[in-house]
C-alpha positions in Angstrom: 14.9 -17.7 -5.5 13.8 -19.1 -2.1 17.4 -20.1 -1.4 18.1 -16.3 -0.9 15.5 -16.0 1.8 16.6 -16.4 5.4 14.1 -16.5 8.2 15.2 -16.9 11.8 12.7 -17.5 14.6 13.1 -17.0 18.4 10.5 -17.7 21.1 10.4 -15.1 23.8 11.9 -16.5 27.0 9.6 -14.4 29.2 6.4 -15.0 27.2 6.2 -18.3 25.3 3.1 -17.1 23.4 5.4 -14.6 21.5 7.8 -15.5 18.7 10.0 -13.2 16.7 10.8 -13.9 13.0 13.7 -12.0 11.5 14.2 -11.8 7.7 17.0 -10.3 5.5 14.3 -8.2 3.8 12.3 -5.2 5.0 8.7 -6.2 5.8 7.4 -2.8 6.8 8.8 0.7 7.1 7.9 1.8 10.6 5.8 -0.1 13.1 2.5 -1.7 12.5 0.4 -3.7 14.9 -2.4 -5.9 13.5 -5.0 -7.7 15.6 -7.8 -8.1 13.0 -8.5 -7.9 9.3 -9.4 -4.2 9.6 -6.0 -3.4 11.0 -4.4 -5.4 8.1 -6.1 -3.4 5.4 -3.8 -2.9 2.3 -1.1 -5.1 4.0 -1.1 -8.4 2.1 1.4 -10.1 4.5 -0.5 -9.0 7.6 -3.8 -10.1 6.1 -2.5 -13.6 5.4 -0.9 -14.0 8.8 -3.8 -12.7 10.9 -6.0 -15.3 9.2 -3.9 -18.2 10.4 -5.5 -20.4 13.0 -4.0 -19.5 16.4 -2.5 -16.1 15.5 -3.8 -13.5 17.9 -1.6 -10.5 17.0 1.0 -9.5 14.5 3.6 -6.7 14.7 5.7 -5.6 11.7 8.8 -3.7 12.6 11.3 -3.3 9.7 12.9 -6.7 9.1 11.2 -8.1 12.2 7.8 -9.9 12.5 6.5 -10.5 16.0 3.6 -12.9 16.3 1.5 -13.5 19.4 -0.4 -16.8 19.4 -3.2 -18.3 21.4 -2.7 -21.2 23.8 -4.5 -23.5 21.3 -1.5 -23.8 19.0 2.0 -24.9 19.4 5.0 -23.1 17.8 6.4 -26.2 16.3 3.5 -26.4 13.8 2.4 -22.8 13.7 5.9 -21.4 13.0 6.1 -23.6 9.9 2.9 -22.1 8.6 4.2 -18.6 9.3 7.5 -19.2 7.6 5.6 -20.5 4.6 3.5 -17.4 4.4 6.6 -15.2 4.8 8.5 -17.0 2.0 5.6 -16.8 -0.4 5.2 -13.1 0.3 8.9 -12.4 -0.1 9.1 -14.0 -3.6 5.9 -12.3 -4.7 5.4 -9.0 -6.4 3.7 -7.7 -3.2 7.0 -7.7 -1.3 8.7 -4.3 -0.7 11.6 -3.6 -3.1 14.6 -1.5 -2.1 13.1 1.4 -4.0 9.8 0.9 -2.1 11.6 1.0 1.2 13.6 4.2 0.2 10.4 5.8 -1.0 8.5 5.0 2.2 11.4 6.3 4.3 11.1 9.6 2.5 7.3 9.6 3.3 7.7 9.0 7.0 6.4 11.9 9.2 4.4 13.5 6.4 0.6 13.9 6.4 -1.4 11.7 4.0 -1.9 14.7 1.6 1.8 15.5 1.7 2.7 11.8 0.9 0.4 11.8 -2.1 1.8 15.2 -3.3 5.3 13.8 -3.0 4.4 10.8 -5.1 2.7 12.9 -7.8 5.7 15.3 -7.9 8.3 12.6 -8.0 6.8 9.6 -9.8 3.6 10.5 -11.6 3.8 14.0 -13.1 7.2 13.5 -14.8 5.7 10.6 -16.8 2.4 12.3 -17.4 4.2 15.5 -18.6 5.6 13.5 -21.5 2.0 13.4 -22.9 1.4 17.0 -22.2 -0.6 16.6 -19.0 -0.4 16.9 -15.3 -2.2 15.7 -12.2 -3.1 17.8 -9.2 -4.2 17.0 -5.7 -7.5 18.7 -4.8 -8.0 17.3 -1.3 -7.9 14.3 0.9 -11.0 13.5 3.0 -10.7 10.5 5.3 -9.5 7.7 3.0 -10.6 9.4 -0.2 -8.2 11.2 -2.5 -9.6 13.8 -4.9 -7.6 14.5 -8.0 -7.9 16.6 -11.1 -6.2 16.0 -14.4 -5.0 18.9 -16.6 -3.6 19.5 -20.1 -3.3 16.5 -22.3 -5.0 14.2 -19.7 -8.2 16.2 -19.8 -10.5 14.5 -22.2 -7.9 11.9 -23.2 -9.3 8.5 -24.1 -6.6 6.8 -21.9 -7.3 9.0 -18.8 -9.4 6.4 -17.0 -6.7 3.7 -17.6 -4.0 6.1 -16.5 -5.9 6.9 -13.3 -6.8 3.3 -12.3 -3.8 1.3 -13.6 -1.1 4.0 -13.1 -1.8 6.6 -10.5 -4.0 4.4 -8.3 -1.5 1.6 -8.2 1.4 3.9 -7.2 -0.5 5.8 -4.6 -2.2 2.8 -2.9 1.0 0.9 -2.7 3.0 3.7 -1.0 0.1 5.2 0.9 -2.2 2.3 2.0 -4.4 4.7 4.0 -5.9 5.9 0.7 -8.8 3.6 0.0 -10.4 5.4 -3.0 -9.5 7.9 -5.6 -12.0 10.3 -7.1 -11.4 12.0 -10.4 -12.9 15.5 -10.4 -11.8 16.4 -13.9 -14.4 17.7 -16.3 -13.3 15.6 -19.3 -16.0 17.1 -21.5 -14.0 20.3 -21.4 -10.9 18.6 -22.9 -9.8 18.8 -26.5 -10.8 15.2 -27.2 -13.4 14.2 -24.5 -13.7 10.5 -24.2 -17.2 10.5 -22.9 -20.2 12.7 -22.9 -22.4 13.5 -20.0 -25.5 15.5 -19.7 -24.9 16.2 -16.0 -21.4 17.7 -15.5 -21.8 18.3 -11.8 -19.0 16.8 -9.7 -18.9 16.1 -6.0 -16.3 18.5 -4.9 -15.4 18.2 -1.2 -16.2 21.2 1.1 
Protein backbone atom coordinates (compact mmCIF):
# COMPACT_ATOMS: atom_id res chain seq x y z
CA UNK A 1 0.00 0.00 0.00
CA UNK A 2 2.90 2.38 0.75
CA UNK A 3 4.05 1.94 -2.88
CA UNK A 4 1.04 4.02 -3.97
CA UNK A 5 2.05 6.96 -1.76
CA UNK A 6 4.22 9.64 -3.35
CA UNK A 7 5.71 12.45 -1.28
CA UNK A 8 7.82 15.18 -2.85
CA UNK A 9 9.75 17.69 -0.75
CA UNK A 10 11.14 21.10 -1.70
CA UNK A 11 13.08 23.48 0.57
CA UNK A 12 12.14 27.14 0.08
CA UNK A 13 14.95 28.95 -1.74
CA UNK A 14 14.21 32.21 0.07
CA UNK A 15 13.73 30.75 3.56
CA UNK A 16 15.71 27.56 4.25
CA UNK A 17 13.71 26.93 7.44
CA UNK A 18 10.62 26.18 5.32
CA UNK A 19 10.04 22.96 3.39
CA UNK A 20 7.03 21.98 1.29
CA UNK A 21 5.84 18.38 1.12
CA UNK A 22 3.42 17.51 -1.68
CA UNK A 23 1.35 14.31 -1.72
CA UNK A 24 -1.05 12.74 -4.21
CA UNK A 25 -3.76 12.67 -1.51
CA UNK A 26 -5.70 15.53 0.05
CA UNK A 27 -4.45 16.24 3.57
CA UNK A 28 -6.89 19.01 4.44
CA UNK A 29 -9.82 20.72 2.77
CA UNK A 30 -9.04 24.44 3.02
CA UNK A 31 -6.11 26.02 4.85
CA UNK A 32 -5.07 25.22 8.41
CA UNK A 33 -2.12 26.71 10.30
CA UNK A 34 -0.90 24.89 13.40
CA UNK A 35 1.66 26.26 15.86
CA UNK A 36 0.77 24.24 18.96
CA UNK A 37 -1.29 21.29 20.15
CA UNK A 38 -4.36 23.44 20.76
CA UNK A 39 -4.33 24.48 17.09
CA UNK A 40 -4.01 20.82 16.11
CA UNK A 41 -7.12 19.72 18.03
CA UNK A 42 -9.03 16.97 16.16
CA UNK A 43 -6.37 16.87 13.41
CA UNK A 44 -4.37 13.67 13.96
CA UNK A 45 -1.76 14.44 11.30
CA UNK A 46 -1.10 17.95 12.60
CA UNK A 47 -0.92 16.65 16.19
CA UNK A 48 1.83 14.19 15.30
CA UNK A 49 3.79 16.68 13.20
CA UNK A 50 3.75 19.55 15.69
CA UNK A 51 5.13 17.18 18.35
CA UNK A 52 8.23 16.39 16.28
CA UNK A 53 11.41 17.92 17.67
CA UNK A 54 12.36 21.01 15.68
CA UNK A 55 8.95 21.60 14.08
CA UNK A 56 7.82 25.17 14.73
CA UNK A 57 4.78 25.53 12.49
CA UNK A 58 2.68 23.37 10.18
CA UNK A 59 0.35 24.46 7.37
CA UNK A 60 -2.06 22.09 5.67
CA UNK A 61 -3.30 23.29 2.27
CA UNK A 62 -5.07 20.66 0.20
CA UNK A 63 -2.41 18.23 -1.03
CA UNK A 64 0.35 20.44 0.39
CA UNK A 65 2.09 20.34 3.77
CA UNK A 66 4.30 23.33 4.62
CA UNK A 67 6.59 22.86 7.61
CA UNK A 68 8.62 25.59 9.31
CA UNK A 69 11.46 24.28 11.47
CA UNK A 70 13.74 25.74 14.11
CA UNK A 71 17.44 26.26 13.44
CA UNK A 72 18.21 23.38 15.84
CA UNK A 73 17.31 20.71 13.24
CA UNK A 74 18.50 20.00 9.72
CA UNK A 75 16.14 18.99 6.92
CA UNK A 76 18.15 15.92 5.99
CA UNK A 77 17.07 14.21 9.20
CA UNK A 78 13.81 16.01 9.97
CA UNK A 79 12.31 15.49 6.51
CA UNK A 80 12.66 11.73 6.93
CA UNK A 81 10.70 11.89 10.18
CA UNK A 82 8.02 14.05 8.56
CA UNK A 83 7.70 11.72 5.57
CA UNK A 84 7.41 8.76 7.94
CA UNK A 85 4.56 10.47 9.83
CA UNK A 86 2.88 11.37 6.53
CA UNK A 87 3.11 7.82 5.22
CA UNK A 88 1.73 6.31 8.42
CA UNK A 89 -1.14 8.79 8.35
CA UNK A 90 -2.01 8.16 4.69
CA UNK A 91 -2.27 4.38 5.16
CA UNK A 92 -4.33 4.73 8.35
CA UNK A 93 -8.09 5.00 8.79
CA UNK A 94 -7.58 8.61 9.90
CA UNK A 95 -6.68 9.79 6.37
CA UNK A 96 -9.31 11.58 4.32
CA UNK A 97 -11.07 9.44 1.73
CA UNK A 98 -12.41 10.81 -1.56
CA UNK A 99 -15.89 10.81 0.02
CA UNK A 100 -14.57 12.76 3.03
CA UNK A 101 -13.02 15.35 0.73
CA UNK A 102 -16.23 15.74 -1.29
CA UNK A 103 -18.25 16.07 1.91
CA UNK A 104 -15.97 18.73 3.36
CA UNK A 105 -16.01 20.65 0.10
CA UNK A 106 -19.79 20.76 0.40
CA UNK A 107 -19.48 22.03 3.99
CA UNK A 108 -17.12 24.91 3.18
CA UNK A 109 -18.56 28.35 3.84
CA UNK A 110 -21.29 27.07 6.16
CA UNK A 111 -21.64 27.88 9.85
CA UNK A 112 -20.97 25.11 12.37
CA UNK A 113 -24.70 24.60 12.92
CA UNK A 114 -25.33 24.46 9.17
CA UNK A 115 -22.57 21.87 8.74
CA UNK A 116 -24.07 19.64 11.43
CA UNK A 117 -27.56 20.03 9.97
CA UNK A 118 -26.24 19.06 6.53
CA UNK A 119 -24.64 15.89 7.93
CA UNK A 120 -27.79 14.94 9.83
CA UNK A 121 -29.98 15.47 6.76
CA UNK A 122 -27.67 13.64 4.34
CA UNK A 123 -25.92 10.94 6.40
CA UNK A 124 -27.59 10.38 9.74
CA UNK A 125 -31.36 10.69 9.43
CA UNK A 126 -31.73 8.45 6.35
CA UNK A 127 -30.26 5.56 8.35
CA UNK A 128 -32.04 6.39 11.59
CA UNK A 129 -35.36 6.64 9.69
CA UNK A 130 -35.10 2.92 8.88
CA UNK A 131 -35.65 2.31 12.60
CA UNK A 132 -38.52 4.77 12.86
CA UNK A 133 -36.52 7.58 14.42
CA UNK A 134 -34.94 10.91 13.63
CA UNK A 135 -32.35 13.29 15.04
CA UNK A 136 -32.78 17.05 15.37
CA UNK A 137 -30.31 19.85 16.06
CA UNK A 138 -31.38 21.94 19.05
CA UNK A 139 -28.45 24.35 19.12
CA UNK A 140 -24.69 24.81 18.94
CA UNK A 141 -23.00 26.74 21.73
CA UNK A 142 -19.25 27.11 21.40
CA UNK A 143 -17.90 23.62 20.74
CA UNK A 144 -20.99 21.88 22.20
CA UNK A 145 -23.69 20.43 19.97
CA UNK A 146 -27.14 19.89 21.52
CA UNK A 147 -29.27 17.19 19.88
CA UNK A 148 -32.66 15.64 20.49
CA UNK A 149 -33.76 12.17 19.34
CA UNK A 150 -37.32 11.51 18.19
CA UNK A 151 -39.59 8.62 17.28
CA UNK A 152 -38.06 5.17 17.58
CA UNK A 153 -34.83 6.64 18.98
CA UNK A 154 -36.60 8.05 22.03
CA UNK A 155 -36.33 5.48 24.78
CA UNK A 156 -34.54 2.98 22.55
CA UNK A 157 -32.01 0.78 24.33
CA UNK A 158 -29.47 1.40 21.57
CA UNK A 159 -29.85 5.20 21.60
CA UNK A 160 -26.68 5.83 23.60
CA UNK A 161 -24.66 3.56 21.31
CA UNK A 162 -26.14 5.25 18.22
CA UNK A 163 -25.24 8.67 19.59
CA UNK A 164 -21.68 7.89 20.63
CA UNK A 165 -20.59 5.38 17.99
CA UNK A 166 -22.62 6.64 15.04
CA UNK A 167 -23.64 10.28 15.20
CA UNK A 168 -20.65 11.47 17.23
CA UNK A 169 -18.17 9.74 14.94
CA UNK A 170 -19.71 11.24 11.78
CA UNK A 171 -20.03 14.75 13.18
CA UNK A 172 -16.61 15.00 14.81
CA UNK A 173 -14.82 13.66 11.75
CA UNK A 174 -16.43 16.16 9.39
CA UNK A 175 -16.83 19.07 11.84
CA UNK A 176 -13.78 18.97 14.15
CA UNK A 177 -14.82 22.21 15.84
CA UNK A 178 -17.48 20.20 17.68
CA UNK A 179 -15.88 18.96 20.89
CA UNK A 180 -18.86 17.51 22.73
CA UNK A 181 -22.38 16.34 21.95
CA UNK A 182 -25.18 16.59 24.52
CA UNK A 183 -28.35 14.53 24.16
CA UNK A 184 -31.37 16.54 25.41
CA UNK A 185 -33.86 13.72 24.76
CA UNK A 186 -36.21 12.74 27.58
CA UNK A 187 -35.81 8.99 27.05
CA UNK A 188 -38.22 8.20 29.90
CA UNK A 189 -41.00 9.54 27.68
CA UNK A 190 -40.22 6.99 24.98
CA UNK A 191 -42.12 3.80 24.33
CA UNK A 192 -39.33 1.62 25.77
CA UNK A 193 -37.23 3.86 27.99
CA UNK A 194 -33.83 2.31 28.51
CA UNK A 195 -33.16 3.98 31.82
CA UNK A 196 -35.14 5.57 34.61
CA UNK A 197 -34.31 8.85 36.28
CA UNK A 198 -35.95 10.60 39.20
CA UNK A 199 -34.73 13.96 37.94
CA UNK A 200 -35.78 14.57 34.35
CA UNK A 201 -34.49 18.13 34.14
CA UNK A 202 -32.16 18.76 31.23
CA UNK A 203 -29.67 21.54 30.68
CA UNK A 204 -31.27 23.26 27.71
CA UNK A 205 -29.17 26.13 26.30
CA UNK A 206 -30.62 29.63 26.61
